[in-house]
Phi, psi and omega in degrees: 000137176278117184290350176302330179294334181283354177303327184263352179213049184298342179297346180291337184223129184297324178293316180297319179298319180297312181292320180300330182277000180292150178299150177306131181057029180284180181249129178237126177251128175253114179269131185076047191287346173052235184275359176082003182301314181294320176300322176300319177296318179299321179293327175296319182288317185225076181295346179283343184286155171264126186254140178228149183216150179216134179200155177292323179248285176071162177227068188302336178294344180258002182279164179301149178305137179085354180293130179268117183255141174227127178273126182204153170268110188287358172266346187231330192257138169283152182268151190280354186276154183292156175305142175057033185262352183245131178279325180223143174229131174249144181214090188249124177053051177239310190299332179289350178264358184256141173283326182222133180236017179296314179296319178304311181295322178295320179292320176301313180298322180292321186282337182273135173279170171305131182089349176291159184227151176238145178239117175254141175222127181220164173299146179295140180304332180293343183296345177294342180259354182287153174285150176278151175300146181236168177065220183293339180282342182302130178085353181269337177201167181249137170246309178280140180311319185273005171296333175267110185294348179271355175287131182261309180202147174297150182252133177230140175274000000 
């Protein structure tokens, strides 16, 4: 789906609503940016934003043009951007892969100015009780939190 269509109905998707509310020509940092697919959607929705990305591996060649990428271990490394330099920060399906997220939270707090916002998205804690897919569906998607062997622990605020 081309997220440009969500400009007029961003309320349909919580991520789109979050990005749509960023200040004009603001800065958005995606933590755990992976293959950049979501960043590409954000750029379709808000091409005026300045995009930044951070991931341990990442695929910066697939990120939106002009996106500034930094490779980092978010459990150990401080991020290179200045204090209060990001208007919005997204962190989707990352914290459940971390043993410790204290530094991550400290960096988010450091990078956001007063009034800046962060969007976290994680698997619902109830997924630890869901059944795993069976038969031909096994391995094609996750229902149970632990179907993904890289999940360490559910995250609760």
